[in-house]
A tleap script that builds the chain and sets N, CA, C and O, in Angstrom:
source leaprc.protein.ff14SB
mol = sequence {
  NMET GLU ILE VAL LEU GLU LYS ARG ALA ALA
  LYS GLN ILE ARG MET SER ALA ALA GLU ALA
  ILE GLU ASP GLY ASP ASN ASP THR LEU ARG
  GLU ASP ILE LEU ASP SER PHE PRO GLU ASP
  GLY VAL GLU MET LEU GLU GLN VAL LEU PRO
  SER GLY ASP PHE MET ASP LEU ILE GLY GLU
  VAL LEU ASP GLU TRP SER GLY ASP ASP VAL
  ASP GLU LEU PHE GLU LEU LEU GLU ILE GLN
  LEU THR GLU TYR GLY VAL ASP LEU LYS PHE
  GLU GLY SER ASP ASP ASP LEU GLU GLU ASN
  ASP GLU HIE ASP ASP ASN GLU MET SER ILE
  PHE ASP TYR ASP GLU ASP CILE
}
set mol.1.N position { -14.383 -0.147 7.027 }
set mol.1.CA position { -14.080 -0.431 5.660 }
set mol.1.C position { -12.531 -1.189 5.335 }
set mol.1.O position { -11.375 -0.990 5.709 }
set mol.2.N position { -13.115 -2.016 4.562 }
set mol.2.CA position { -11.582 -2.673 4.126 }
set mol.2.C position { -11.436 -2.602 2.337 }
set mol.2.O position { -12.297 -2.637 1.457 }
set mol.3.N position { -10.177 -2.507 2.294 }
set mol.3.CA position { -9.391 -2.447 0.631 }
set mol.3.C position { -8.316 -3.197 0.752 }
set mol.3.O position { -7.196 -2.999 1.224 }
set mol.4.N position { -9.016 -4.397 0.075 }
set mol.4.CA position { -7.399 -5.381 -0.422 }
set mol.4.C position { -6.538 -5.198 -1.703 }
set mol.4.O position { -6.967 -5.505 -2.815 }
set mol.5.N position { -5.623 -4.815 -1.544 }
set mol.5.CA position { -4.524 -4.837 -2.601 }
set mol.5.C position { -3.615 -6.473 -2.731 }
set mol.5.O position { -3.078 -7.304 -1.999 }
set mol.6.N position { -3.982 -6.137 -4.614 }
set mol.6.CA position { -3.441 -7.814 -5.191 }
set mol.6.C position { -1.840 -7.595 -5.018 }
set mol.6.O position { -1.259 -6.526 -4.827 }
set mol.7.N position { -1.144 -9.227 -5.166 }
set mol.7.CA position { -0.053 -9.219 -4.838 }
set mol.7.C position { 0.837 -8.417 -5.995 }
set mol.7.O position { 1.751 -7.648 -5.695 }
set mol.8.N position { 0.419 -8.722 -7.409 }
set mol.8.CA position { 0.877 -7.357 -8.141 }
set mol.8.C position { 1.038 -6.185 -7.900 }
set mol.8.O position { 2.003 -5.421 -7.912 }
set mol.9.N position { -0.467 -6.075 -7.579 }
set mol.9.CA position { -0.371 -4.536 -7.033 }
set mol.9.C position { 0.856 -3.720 -6.000 }
set mol.9.O position { 1.511 -2.685 -6.124 }
set mol.10.N position { 0.763 -4.716 -5.028 }
set mol.10.CA position { 1.913 -4.163 -3.853 }
set mol.10.C position { 3.603 -4.154 -4.156 }
set mol.10.O position { 4.481 -3.382 -3.772 }
set mol.11.N position { 3.660 -5.763 -5.299 }
set mol.11.CA position { 5.418 -5.289 -5.730 }
set mol.11.C position { 5.238 -4.433 -6.775 }
set mol.11.O position { 6.324 -4.506 -7.350 }
set mol.12.N position { 4.449 -3.540 -7.492 }
set mol.12.CA position { 4.463 -2.819 -7.922 }
set mol.12.C position { 4.522 -1.308 -7.282 }
set mol.12.O position { 4.687 -0.355 -8.043 }
set mol.13.N position { 4.383 -1.110 -5.855 }
set mol.13.CA position { 4.549 -0.451 -4.957 }
set mol.13.C position { 5.755 -0.638 -4.706 }
set mol.13.O position { 6.302 0.443 -4.486 }
set mol.14.N position { 6.641 -1.744 -4.610 }
set mol.14.CA position { 7.215 -1.623 -3.911 }
set mol.14.C position { 8.736 -1.725 -4.665 }
set mol.14.O position { 9.785 -1.427 -4.094 }
set mol.15.N position { 8.625 -2.269 -6.242 }
set mol.15.CA position { 9.312 -1.926 -7.030 }
set mol.15.C position { 9.714 0.178 -7.323 }
set mol.15.O position { 10.616 0.997 -7.148 }
set mol.16.N position { 8.207 0.076 -7.882 }
set mol.16.CA position { 8.847 1.849 -7.495 }
set mol.16.C position { 8.949 2.735 -6.532 }
set mol.16.O position { 9.276 3.886 -6.821 }
set mol.17.N position { 8.657 2.324 -5.044 }
set mol.17.CA position { 9.506 2.784 -3.966 }
set mol.17.C position { 11.211 2.917 -4.218 }
set mol.17.O position { 12.074 3.672 -3.769 }
set mol.18.N position { 11.213 1.596 -5.325 }
set mol.18.CA position { 12.952 1.665 -5.137 }
set mol.18.C position { 13.582 2.328 -5.899 }
set mol.18.O position { 14.693 2.810 -5.677 }
set mol.19.N position { 12.884 2.436 -6.975 }
set mol.19.CA position { 13.525 3.418 -7.975 }
set mol.19.C position { 13.471 4.618 -7.534 }
set mol.19.O position { 14.443 5.372 -7.559 }
set mol.20.N position { 12.163 4.981 -7.014 }
set mol.20.CA position { 12.344 6.456 -6.447 }
set mol.20.C position { 12.872 6.471 -4.992 }
set mol.20.O position { 12.600 7.617 -4.634 }
set mol.21.N position { 13.434 5.891 -4.017 }
set mol.21.CA position { 14.851 5.672 -3.724 }
set mol.21.C position { 15.622 6.357 -5.020 }
set mol.21.O position { 15.780 7.518 -5.400 }
set mol.22.N position { 16.016 5.069 -5.502 }
set mol.22.CA position { 17.512 5.672 -6.489 }
set mol.22.C position { 17.301 7.308 -6.875 }
set mol.22.O position { 17.938 8.340 -6.662 }
set mol.23.N position { 15.921 6.918 -7.629 }
set mol.23.CA position { 16.137 8.474 -8.349 }
set mol.23.C position { 16.086 9.993 -7.953 }
set mol.23.O position { 16.447 11.096 -8.364 }
set mol.24.N position { 15.076 9.082 -6.363 }
set mol.24.CA position { 14.568 10.681 -5.693 }
set mol.24.C position { 13.506 11.475 -6.457 }
set mol.24.O position { 13.436 12.703 -6.504 }
set mol.25.N position { 12.336 10.217 -7.306 }
set mol.25.CA position { 11.739 10.862 -7.603 }
set mol.25.C position { 10.149 10.470 -7.553 }
set mol.25.O position { 9.764 9.607 -8.342 }
set mol.26.N position { 9.371 10.971 -6.807 }
set mol.26.CA position { 8.351 10.305 -6.338 }
set mol.26.C position { 7.097 10.451 -7.256 }
set mol.26.O position { 6.031 10.068 -6.775 }
set mol.27.N position { 7.100 10.883 -8.332 }
set mol.27.CA position { 5.801 11.378 -9.248 }
set mol.27.C position { 5.401 9.672 -9.985 }
set mol.27.O position { 4.316 9.097 -9.909 }
set mol.28.N position { 6.536 9.227 -10.601 }
set mol.28.CA position { 5.947 7.278 -10.254 }
set mol.28.C position { 5.277 6.719 -9.551 }
set mol.28.O position { 4.116 6.311 -9.523 }
set mol.29.N position { 6.395 6.726 -8.759 }
set mol.29.CA position { 5.442 6.444 -7.403 }
set mol.29.C position { 4.108 6.880 -6.922 }
set mol.29.O position { 3.131 6.138 -6.824 }
set mol.30.N position { 4.149 8.279 -6.597 }
set mol.30.CA position { 2.462 8.788 -6.636 }
set mol.30.C position { 1.186 7.607 -7.823 }
set mol.30.O position { 0.100 7.118 -7.512 }
set mol.31.N position { 1.650 7.557 -8.619 }
set mol.31.CA position { 1.071 7.024 -10.021 }
set mol.31.C position { 0.545 5.998 -9.655 }
set mol.31.O position { -0.661 5.844 -9.458 }
set mol.32.N position { 1.546 5.062 -9.509 }
set mol.32.CA position { 1.638 3.951 -9.413 }
set mol.32.C position { 0.928 3.216 -7.633 }
set mol.32.O position { 0.486 2.106 -7.336 }
set mol.33.N position { 1.094 4.247 -6.986 }
set mol.33.CA position { 0.451 3.504 -5.835 }
set mol.33.C position { -1.056 4.251 -6.343 }
set mol.33.O position { -1.764 4.053 -5.356 }
set mol.34.N position { -1.625 4.752 -7.021 }
set mol.34.CA position { -3.109 5.045 -7.119 }
set mol.34.C position { -3.480 4.092 -8.107 }
set mol.34.O position { -4.434 3.372 -7.815 }
set mol.35.N position { -2.782 3.884 -9.522 }
set mol.35.CA position { -2.775 2.720 -10.146 }
set mol.35.C position { -3.154 1.219 -9.460 }
set mol.35.O position { -3.946 0.359 -9.848 }
set mol.36.N position { -2.341 1.256 -8.386 }
set mol.36.CA position { -2.049 -0.255 -7.386 }
set mol.36.C position { -3.819 -0.095 -6.976 }
set mol.36.O position { -4.586 -0.890 -7.519 }
set mol.37.N position { -4.259 0.729 -6.220 }
set mol.37.CA position { -5.782 0.773 -6.046 }
set mol.37.C position { -6.594 0.230 -6.522 }
set mol.37.O position { -6.626 0.328 -7.748 }
set mol.38.N position { -7.640 -0.596 -5.870 }
set mol.38.CA position { -8.505 -0.872 -7.523 }
set mol.38.C position { -9.710 0.471 -6.994 }
set mol.38.O position { -9.944 0.935 -5.878 }
set mol.39.N position { -10.315 0.804 -8.436 }
set mol.39.CA position { -10.642 1.726 -8.784 }
set mol.39.C position { -12.778 1.908 -7.882 }
set mol.39.O position { -13.497 2.905 -7.930 }
set mol.40.N position { -13.201 0.081 -7.002 }
set mol.40.CA position { -13.779 1.137 -6.454 }
set mol.40.C position { -13.602 1.461 -4.711 }
set mol.40.O position { -14.342 1.908 -3.835 }
set mol.41.N position { -11.896 0.857 -4.795 }
set mol.41.CA position { -11.681 1.332 -3.632 }
set mol.41.C position { -11.359 2.567 -3.520 }
set mol.41.O position { -11.580 3.029 -2.400 }
set mol.42.N position { -10.939 3.234 -4.234 }
set mol.42.CA position { -10.496 4.280 -4.482 }
set mol.42.C position { -11.715 5.277 -4.161 }
set mol.42.O position { -11.705 6.333 -3.527 }
set mol.43.N position { -13.045 4.430 -4.970 }
set mol.43.CA position { -14.178 5.953 -4.771 }
set mol.43.C position { -14.549 6.002 -3.198 }
set mol.43.O position { -14.880 7.066 -2.676 }
set mol.44.N position { -14.472 4.741 -2.440 }
set mol.44.CA position { -14.904 4.757 -1.377 }
set mol.44.C position { -14.641 5.583 -0.704 }
set mol.44.O position { -15.341 6.429 -0.149 }
set mol.45.N position { -12.733 5.248 -0.699 }
set mol.45.CA position { -11.424 6.156 -0.144 }
set mol.45.C position { -12.066 7.879 -0.068 }
set mol.45.O position { -12.180 8.582 0.936 }
set mol.46.N position { -12.466 8.267 -1.728 }
set mol.46.CA position { -12.402 9.557 -1.970 }
set mol.46.C position { -14.215 10.264 -1.281 }
set mol.46.O position { -14.803 11.340 -1.392 }
set mol.47.N position { -14.540 8.829 -0.541 }
set mol.47.CA position { -16.282 9.420 0.278 }
set mol.47.C position { -16.093 9.787 1.467 }
set mol.47.O position { -16.837 10.566 2.062 }
set mol.48.N position { -14.541 8.986 2.183 }
set mol.48.CA position { -14.118 9.865 3.485 }
set mol.48.C position { -13.075 10.790 3.971 }
set mol.48.O position { -12.762 11.216 5.083 }
set mol.49.N position { -12.743 10.918 3.049 }
set mol.49.CA position { -11.550 11.776 3.056 }
set mol.49.C position { -12.210 12.753 2.890 }
set mol.49.O position { -13.296 12.966 2.352 }
set mol.50.N position { -11.068 13.686 3.675 }
set mol.50.CA position { -11.995 15.457 3.894 }
set mol.50.C position { -11.676 16.330 2.747 }
set mol.50.O position { -12.370 17.289 2.408 }
set mol.51.N position { -10.649 15.968 2.202 }
set mol.51.CA position { -10.506 16.423 0.952 }
set mol.51.C position { -11.324 15.891 -0.602 }
set mol.51.O position { -11.663 16.449 -1.646 }
set mol.52.N position { -11.390 14.531 -0.052 }
set mol.52.CA position { -11.947 13.872 -1.065 }
set mol.52.C position { -11.403 13.401 -2.471 }
set mol.52.O position { -12.006 12.948 -3.444 }
set mol.53.N position { -10.120 13.646 -2.266 }
set mol.53.CA position { -8.712 13.388 -3.049 }
set mol.53.C position { -8.077 12.619 -2.374 }
set mol.53.O position { -7.567 12.845 -1.277 }
set mol.54.N position { -8.057 11.237 -3.250 }
set mol.54.CA position { -7.540 10.260 -3.062 }
set mol.54.C position { -5.590 10.735 -3.082 }
set mol.54.O position { -4.688 10.561 -2.263 }
set mol.55.N position { -5.662 11.495 -4.712 }
set mol.55.CA position { -3.883 11.889 -4.394 }
set mol.55.C position { -3.535 12.632 -3.422 }
set mol.55.O position { -2.531 12.335 -2.775 }
set mol.56.N position { -4.442 13.982 -3.049 }
set mol.56.CA position { -3.810 13.900 -1.557 }
set mol.56.C position { -3.582 13.491 -0.713 }
set mol.56.O position { -2.446 13.820 -0.374 }
set mol.57.N position { -4.114 12.776 0.045 }
set mol.57.CA position { -3.386 11.412 0.839 }
set mol.57.C position { -2.367 10.777 0.424 }
set mol.57.O position { -1.432 10.558 1.195 }
set mol.58.N position { -2.347 10.368 -0.842 }
set mol.58.CA position { -0.555 10.085 -1.297 }
set mol.58.C position { 0.210 11.000 -1.480 }
set mol.58.O position { 1.291 10.417 -1.572 }
set mol.59.N position { 0.413 12.126 -1.606 }
set mol.59.CA position { 0.840 13.586 -1.209 }
set mol.59.C position { 1.218 13.448 0.444 }
set mol.59.O position { 2.172 14.028 0.963 }
set mol.60.N position { 0.474 12.750 1.004 }
set mol.60.CA position { 0.347 13.593 2.793 }
set mol.60.C position { 1.766 12.347 3.141 }
set mol.60.O position { 2.812 12.436 3.783 }
set mol.61.N position { 0.973 10.998 2.166 }
set mol.61.CA position { 2.153 9.875 2.754 }
set mol.61.C position { 3.418 10.221 2.196 }
set mol.61.O position { 4.232 10.263 3.119 }
set mol.62.N position { 3.878 10.451 1.249 }
set mol.62.CA position { 5.181 10.421 0.412 }
set mol.62.C position { 5.853 12.090 0.924 }
set mol.62.O position { 6.909 12.493 0.437 }
set mol.63.N position { 4.998 12.985 2.031 }
set mol.63.CA position { 5.432 13.767 2.404 }
set mol.63.C position { 6.000 13.312 3.640 }
set mol.63.O position { 7.226 13.426 3.665 }
set mol.64.N position { 5.579 12.924 4.475 }
set mol.64.CA position { 6.044 11.829 5.478 }
set mol.64.C position { 7.189 11.240 5.422 }
set mol.64.O position { 8.165 11.404 6.154 }
set mol.65.N position { 6.993 10.244 4.145 }
set mol.65.CA position { 8.048 9.215 3.677 }
set mol.65.C position { 9.616 9.818 3.960 }
set mol.65.O position { 9.959 10.909 3.504 }
set mol.66.N position { 10.668 8.823 4.906 }
set mol.66.CA position { 12.099 9.160 4.794 }
set mol.66.C position { 12.725 9.054 3.104 }
set mol.66.O position { 13.917 9.192 2.825 }
set mol.67.N position { 11.947 8.861 2.391 }
set mol.67.CA position { 12.159 8.245 1.156 }
set mol.67.C position { 13.982 7.132 1.198 }
set mol.67.O position { 14.936 7.273 0.433 }
set mol.68.N position { 13.892 6.478 1.968 }
set mol.68.CA position { 15.098 5.201 2.136 }
set mol.68.C position { 14.226 4.492 2.614 }
set mol.68.O position { 14.798 3.437 2.342 }
set mol.69.N position { 13.319 4.171 3.099 }
set mol.69.CA position { 12.531 2.859 3.571 }
set mol.69.C position { 11.663 2.377 2.720 }
set mol.69.O position { 10.947 3.265 2.256 }
set mol.70.N position { 11.338 0.864 2.157 }
set mol.70.CA position { 9.731 0.849 1.134 }
set mol.70.C position { 8.878 0.564 2.341 }
set mol.70.O position { 7.825 1.151 2.588 }
set mol.71.N position { 9.498 -0.522 3.176 }
set mol.71.CA position { 8.701 -0.690 4.547 }
set mol.71.C position { 7.938 0.540 4.955 }
set mol.71.O position { 6.754 0.534 4.616 }
set mol.72.N position { 8.245 1.292 5.425 }
set mol.72.CA position { 8.265 3.083 5.728 }
set mol.72.C position { 6.887 2.910 4.831 }
set mol.72.O position { 5.920 2.393 5.392 }
set mol.73.N position { 6.833 3.103 4.197 }
set mol.73.CA position { 6.198 3.899 3.100 }
set mol.73.C position { 4.745 2.868 3.251 }
set mol.73.O position { 3.581 3.241 3.395 }
set mol.74.N position { 5.125 1.886 3.187 }
set mol.74.CA position { 3.423 0.740 3.483 }
set mol.74.C position { 2.888 1.009 4.770 }
set mol.74.O position { 1.674 1.080 4.960 }
set mol.75.N position { 3.928 1.197 5.866 }
set mol.75.CA position { 3.292 1.533 7.064 }
set mol.75.C position { 2.682 2.757 7.530 }
set mol.75.O position { 1.911 3.021 8.453 }
set mol.76.N position { 3.270 3.449 6.591 }
set mol.76.CA position { 2.884 5.333 6.402 }
set mol.76.C position { 1.224 4.817 5.785 }
set mol.76.O position { 0.370 5.279 6.543 }
set mol.77.N position { 0.834 4.308 5.066 }
set mol.77.CA position { 0.117 3.882 4.384 }
set mol.77.C position { -0.826 3.857 4.482 }
set mol.77.O position { -1.801 4.520 4.128 }
set mol.78.N position { -0.367 2.010 5.665 }
set mol.78.CA position { -1.650 1.836 6.575 }
set mol.78.C position { -2.099 2.962 7.628 }
set mol.78.O position { -3.278 3.009 7.979 }
set mol.79.N position { -1.109 3.911 8.150 }
set mol.79.CA position { -1.869 4.241 9.079 }
set mol.79.C position { -2.252 5.449 8.759 }
set mol.79.O position { -2.816 6.008 9.700 }
set mol.80.N position { -2.138 6.337 7.409 }
set mol.80.CA position { -2.755 7.438 7.314 }
set mol.80.C position { -4.243 6.651 6.734 }
set mol.80.O position { -5.194 7.404 6.943 }
set mol.81.N position { -4.570 5.652 6.224 }
set mol.81.CA position { -6.045 5.001 6.122 }
set mol.81.C position { -6.763 4.615 7.035 }
set mol.81.O position { -7.968 4.864 6.996 }
set mol.82.N position { -6.113 3.800 8.251 }
set mol.82.CA position { -6.157 3.783 8.857 }
set mol.82.C position { -7.384 5.027 10.174 }
set mol.82.O position { -8.449 4.970 10.790 }
set mol.83.N position { -6.172 6.022 9.904 }
set mol.83.CA position { -6.938 7.260 10.673 }
set mol.83.C position { -8.042 7.521 9.975 }
set mol.83.O position { -8.769 8.202 10.699 }
set mol.84.N position { -8.691 7.272 8.634 }
set mol.84.CA position { -9.816 7.538 8.267 }
set mol.84.C position { -10.525 6.124 8.028 }
set mol.84.O position { -11.008 5.868 6.925 }
set mol.85.N position { -10.570 5.306 8.976 }
set mol.85.CA position { -11.587 3.962 9.197 }
set mol.85.C position { -11.402 2.901 7.729 }
set mol.85.O position { -12.385 2.388 7.194 }
set mol.86.N position { -10.152 2.722 7.282 }
set mol.86.CA position { -10.098 2.048 6.429 }
set mol.86.C position { -8.872 0.922 6.451 }
set mol.86.O position { -7.654 1.043 6.318 }
set mol.87.N position { -9.587 -0.031 6.640 }
set mol.87.CA position { -8.547 -1.234 7.169 }
set mol.87.C position { -7.642 -2.066 5.640 }
set mol.87.O position { -8.128 -3.064 5.108 }
set mol.88.N position { -6.244 -1.388 5.118 }
set mol.88.CA position { -5.851 -1.587 4.256 }
set mol.88.C position { -5.386 -3.454 4.088 }
set mol.88.O position { -4.608 -3.977 4.887 }
set mol.89.N position { -5.772 -3.919 3.390 }
set mol.89.CA position { -4.871 -5.411 4.017 }
set mol.89.C position { -4.263 -6.165 2.714 }
set mol.89.O position { -4.687 -5.530 1.748 }
set mol.90.N position { -3.634 -7.002 2.363 }
set mol.90.CA position { -2.699 -7.248 1.081 }
set mol.90.C position { -3.390 -8.483 0.788 }
set mol.90.O position { -3.873 -9.055 1.765 }
set mol.91.N position { -3.591 -9.185 -0.703 }
set mol.91.CA position { -3.894 -10.554 -0.706 }
set mol.91.C position { -2.962 -11.431 -0.605 }
set mol.91.O position { -1.903 -11.154 -1.169 }
set mol.92.N position { -3.049 -12.553 0.027 }
set mol.92.CA position { -1.887 -13.174 0.479 }
set mol.92.C position { -1.056 -12.733 1.865 }
set mol.92.O position { 0.117 -12.999 2.126 }
set mol.93.N position { -1.955 -12.025 2.625 }
set mol.93.CA position { -0.877 -11.031 3.780 }
set mol.93.C position { -1.193 -12.323 5.336 }
set mol.93.O position { -2.229 -12.911 5.648 }
set mol.94.N position { -0.236 -12.340 5.782 }
set mol.94.CA position { -0.766 -13.010 7.138 }
set mol.94.C position { -2.483 -13.160 7.626 }
set mol.94.O position { -2.908 -14.207 8.116 }
set mol.95.N position { -2.968 -12.484 7.501 }
set mol.95.CA position { -4.463 -12.812 8.201 }
set mol.95.C position { -5.266 -13.562 7.089 }
set mol.95.O position { -6.158 -14.310 7.487 }
set mol.96.N position { -5.085 -13.467 5.922 }
set mol.96.CA position { -5.383 -13.725 5.226 }
set mol.96.C position { -5.622 -15.183 5.087 }
set mol.96.O position { -6.740 -15.689 4.999 }
set mol.97.N position { -4.185 -15.998 5.070 }
set mol.97.CA position { -3.993 -16.891 5.766 }
set mol.97.C position { -4.143 -17.492 6.346 }
set mol.97.O position { -4.685 -18.558 6.055 }
set mol.98.N position { -3.814 -17.227 7.346 }
set mol.98.CA position { -4.601 -17.778 8.512 }
set mol.98.C position { -6.013 -18.069 8.719 }
set mol.98.O position { -6.464 -18.987 9.404 }
set mol.99.N position { -6.827 -16.986 7.899 }
set mol.99.CA position { -8.193 -18.023 8.152 }
set mol.99.C position { -8.094 -18.727 7.296 }
set mol.99.O position { -8.543 -19.853 7.512 }
set mol.100.N position { -7.466 -18.464 5.891 }
set mol.100.CA position { -7.652 -19.851 5.112 }
set mol.100.C position { -6.792 -21.348 5.400 }
set mol.100.O position { -6.401 -22.256 4.666 }
set mol.101.N position { -6.734 -21.098 6.749 }
set mol.101.CA position { -5.728 -22.434 7.586 }
set mol.101.C position { -4.358 -22.838 6.708 }
set mol.101.O position { -3.826 -23.931 6.900 }
set mol.102.N position { -3.846 -21.929 5.777 }
set mol.102.CA position { -2.582 -22.431 4.995 }
set mol.102.C position { -1.464 -22.533 6.321 }
set mol.102.O position { -1.460 -22.043 7.451 }
set mol.103.N position { -0.568 -23.391 5.598 }
set mol.103.CA position { 0.641 -23.657 6.243 }
set mol.103.C position { 1.386 -23.172 6.538 }
set mol.103.O position { 2.140 -23.150 5.566 }
set mol.104.N position { 1.971 -22.492 7.578 }
set mol.104.CA position { 2.449 -21.276 7.875 }
set mol.104.C position { 3.928 -21.126 7.521 }
set mol.104.O position { 4.646 -20.282 8.057 }
set mol.105.N position { 4.553 -22.423 6.124 }
set mol.105.CA position { 5.135 -21.390 5.106 }
set mol.105.C position { 5.100 -20.906 4.421 }
set mol.105.O position { 6.028 -20.316 3.867 }
set mol.106.N position { 3.891 -20.943 4.122 }
set mol.106.CA position { 3.028 -19.695 2.564 }
set mol.106.C position { 2.620 -19.088 3.811 }
set mol.106.O position { 1.403 -18.911 3.760 }
set mol.107.N position { 3.192 -18.623 5.101 }
set mol.107.CA position { 2.450 -17.190 5.489 }
set mol.107.C position { 3.347 -16.122 4.996 }
set mol.107.O position { 4.495 -16.530 4.823 }
set mol.108.N position { 3.155 -14.849 4.715 }
set mol.108.CA position { 3.792 -13.759 4.245 }
set mol.108.C position { 3.324 -11.953 4.272 }
set mol.108.O position { 2.392 -11.489 3.614 }
set mol.109.N position { 4.221 -11.162 5.185 }
set mol.109.CA position { 3.681 -10.279 5.502 }
set mol.109.C position { 4.382 -8.900 4.691 }
set mol.109.O position { 5.506 -8.750 4.210 }
set mol.110.N position { 3.475 -8.196 4.752 }
set mol.110.CA position { 3.715 -6.970 3.521 }
set mol.110.C position { 5.034 -6.423 4.088 }
set mol.110.O position { 5.599 -5.748 3.227 }
set mol.111.N position { 5.761 -6.487 5.314 }
set mol.111.CA position { 7.042 -6.300 5.447 }
set mol.111.C position { 8.210 -6.801 5.609 }
set mol.111.O position { 9.129 -6.313 6.266 }
set mol.112.N position { 8.198 -8.285 4.714 }
set mol.112.CA position { 9.111 -9.379 4.133 }
set mol.112.C position { 8.810 -9.668 3.476 }
set mol.112.O position { 9.155 -10.834 3.285 }
set mol.113.N position { 7.843 -9.042 2.347 }
set mol.113.CA position { 7.496 -9.237 0.783 }
set mol.113.C position { 9.139 -9.725 0.254 }
set mol.113.O position { 10.240 -9.207 0.440 }
set mol.114.N position { 8.735 -10.871 -0.424 }
set mol.114.CA position { 10.118 -10.918 -1.234 }
set mol.114.C position { 9.167 -10.914 -2.998 }
set mol.114.O position { 8.036 -11.323 -3.259 }
set mol.115.N position { 9.856 -10.493 -3.595 }
set mol.115.CA position { 9.609 -9.862 -4.507 }
set mol.115.C position { 9.670 -11.031 -6.001 }
set mol.115.O position { 9.095 -11.067 -7.088 }
set mol.116.N position { 10.579 -11.774 -5.380 }
set mol.116.CA position { 10.677 -12.892 -6.165 }
set mol.116.C position { 9.491 -13.845 -6.543 }
set mol.116.O position { 9.294 -14.590 -7.503 }
set mol.117.N position { 8.547 -13.431 -5.048 }
set mol.117.CA position { 7.377 -14.787 -5.101 }
set mol.117.C position { 6.204 -14.099 -6.474 }
set mol.117.O position { 5.223 -14.751 -6.832 }
savepdb mol mol.pdb
quit
């Protein structure tokens, strides 16, 4: 199963995570992560999760997160989802661009995401 997040969704998570790092409060980040996933993706996820609740999974990810590195948050989210057979992709990621034979200058991964894009 694959879930693709839009660029603006990834950007929102990134900005919210940066705010969580500053404020030390993950509540808004938790909601922003949930809101960033497409509704049908959340429904699919909840079918494969043992608890049946995506918010529980987000809570687990945030509990594991050190709270000081945004890229680590994305990595943990991907790892957790992979454990349940879900491949998390980001619109405009390296894989998408390679499939479309885009020029290398346009390639972007979630780990070098530029908020100005």
